[in-house]
NUSE-240245 format. One record per residue (C-alpha): residue in one letter; x, y, z. Coordinates in pm, 1 decimal. Each point is the difference from the previous one (the first is absolute). Layout:
N
+---+----------+----------+----------+
| r |     east |    north |       up |
+---+----------+----------+----------+
| A |        X |        Y |        Z |
...
+---+----------+----------+----------+
//
This chain:
105
+---+----------+----------+----------+
| r |     east |    north |       up |
+---+----------+----------+----------+
| M |      0.0 |      0.0 |      0.0 |
| T |    114.4 |    352.5 |    -71.2 |
| E |    -37.1 |    302.1 |    227.4 |
| D |   -329.8 |    100.1 |   -156.5 |
| G |   -150.7 |   -346.1 |     54.5 |
| K |     19.1 |   -121.1 |   -361.7 |
| S |    164.0 |   -335.7 |    -65.6 |
| V |    303.4 |    -11.9 |   -228.9 |
| E |    -49.3 |   -217.2 |   -307.8 |
| R |    281.8 |   -248.9 |    -55.1 |
| V |     39.1 |   -191.7 |   -324.1 |
| T |    165.2 |   -343.0 |     24.4 |
| F |    143.8 |   -165.5 |   -312.0 |
| S |    -17.4 |   -380.0 |    -21.9 |
| R |    316.9 |    -33.3 |   -212.6 |
| G |    168.0 |    330.5 |     74.0 |
| V |     92.1 |    278.0 |   -239.5 |
| D |    356.0 |     53.2 |   -126.7 |
| V |    141.5 |    325.9 |    139.9 |
| C |    339.5 |    135.5 |    108.3 |
| I |    137.3 |    193.0 |    291.6 |
| M |    276.9 |    251.2 |    -66.7 |
| A |    219.2 |    228.6 |    207.9 |
| I |    -87.5 |    369.4 |     -3.8 |
| D |    339.7 |     69.5 |   -160.6 |
| G |    -28.4 |   -296.2 |   -240.7 |
| T |    301.5 |   -189.5 |    139.3 |
| W |   -189.6 |   -328.8 |     46.9 |
| R |   -311.3 |   -173.5 |   -129.3 |
| R |   -174.9 |   -328.1 |     90.1 |
| D |   -278.7 |   -193.2 |   -173.6 |
| C |   -304.1 |    -71.3 |    216.7 |
| Q |   -349.1 |   -142.8 |     -1.3 |
| L |   -275.4 |    232.5 |    119.9 |
| N |   -228.0 |   -216.2 |    218.0 |
| A |   -242.7 |    260.3 |    136.3 |
| I |    -44.6 |    376.8 |    -17.8 |
| S |   -214.8 |    277.4 |    147.4 |
| D |     10.6 |    379.0 |    -10.7 |
| N |    244.3 |      6.3 |    292.6 |
| D |    212.1 |   -315.0 |    -18.0 |
| A |     96.6 |   -317.0 |   -186.4 |
| S |    136.3 |   -349.9 |     51.2 |
| L |    285.4 |   -129.3 |   -219.5 |
| T |    205.7 |   -313.2 |    -52.7 |
| V |    357.1 |     95.5 |    -91.7 |
| E |    214.2 |   -201.4 |   -241.6 |
| G |    363.6 |      4.8 |    105.4 |
| S |    171.4 |    133.2 |    308.0 |
| I |    -91.3 |    331.7 |    162.8 |
| Q |    282.1 |    -21.3 |    252.2 |
| G |    198.1 |    323.4 |     13.7 |
| L |   -254.6 |    204.1 |   -197.1 |
| N |   -123.2 |    333.0 |    133.7 |
| L |   -372.4 |    -68.7 |     33.5 |
| K |    -84.3 |    308.4 |    205.0 |
| E |   -131.3 |    165.1 |   -316.0 |
| F |    -27.5 |   -144.3 |   -353.1 |
| F |   -226.2 |    -20.7 |   -306.1 |
| L |   -252.3 |   -269.4 |    -85.6 |
| L |     -0.9 |    -12.9 |   -381.8 |
| L |   -337.0 |   -116.2 |   -125.5 |
| S |     85.2 |      7.1 |   -372.4 |
| S |    297.8 |   -120.1 |   -200.5 |
| T |     55.7 |    350.2 |   -141.3 |
| G |      7.5 |    157.8 |    345.9 |
| L |   -284.8 |    240.0 |    -71.7 |
| A |   -221.0 |   -136.1 |    280.4 |
| Y |    169.6 |     -2.1 |    339.4 |
| R |    -53.1 |     72.7 |    369.6 |
| R |    247.6 |    122.4 |    260.7 |
| C |     17.5 |   -253.2 |    286.2 |
| E |    154.7 |    -93.4 |    330.3 |
| L |     54.3 |   -340.5 |    155.9 |
| V |   -240.1 |   -105.3 |    275.9 |
| R |     88.7 |   -367.8 |     55.7 |
| V |    212.1 |   -279.4 |   -148.9 |
| N |    -69.0 |   -370.7 |     47.5 |
| G |    236.3 |   -208.1 |   -214.1 |
| T |    -74.1 |     95.5 |   -360.8 |
| E |   -327.2 |    177.0 |     88.2 |
| M |    -10.2 |    374.7 |     61.6 |
| D |   -271.8 |    233.3 |    118.9 |
| I |     43.2 |    357.5 |   -115.6 |
| S |   -188.8 |    323.9 |     47.6 |
| F |    -37.1 |    278.9 |   -252.1 |
| L |    141.8 |    340.2 |     83.3 |
| K |   -216.0 |    301.9 |    -64.5 |
| G |    156.6 |    282.7 |   -198.7 |
| K |     63.4 |    336.2 |    155.3 |
| P |   -273.7 |    247.9 |    -87.1 |
| S |    133.2 |    230.3 |   -268.2 |
| K |    -42.0 |    372.3 |     20.8 |
| R |   -266.1 |    112.4 |   -241.9 |
| R |    117.4 |    263.6 |   -243.2 |
| A |   -207.1 |    314.6 |      0.3 |
| T |   -204.2 |     58.3 |   -313.8 |
| A |     45.7 |    314.3 |   -209.2 |
| D |   -324.5 |    144.2 |    144.7 |
| E |    123.9 |    -51.9 |    357.4 |
| E |    331.7 |    163.0 |    -89.2 |
| R |   -181.3 |    306.9 |   -138.4 |
| A |   -221.0 |     19.9 |    309.4 |
| R |    304.9 |     14.6 |    226.3 |
| A |    163.3 |    280.3 |   -204.0 |
+---+----------+----------+----------+
//
């Protein structure tokens, strides 16, 4: 349940979906299977070792071209299974429109 009392929908995949995790700076990348996902978190099975990788903050690449991705952090590791949570972006400052600029002048 979320703060406002609405339940979070979680989608579970029976065979998993091929995805990748990648370092923020691009220095490492690992193939994974996406087992379940919601708006806030996901569950993955990692192929290969994650020992020594900086998993404090990384990308979950949802497409092979890298155009669909989410910024993540590690929540829990159990063998080859990982639970991750999605990081929310910082709110950007809205640029003033031309009309607002004229009104200030």
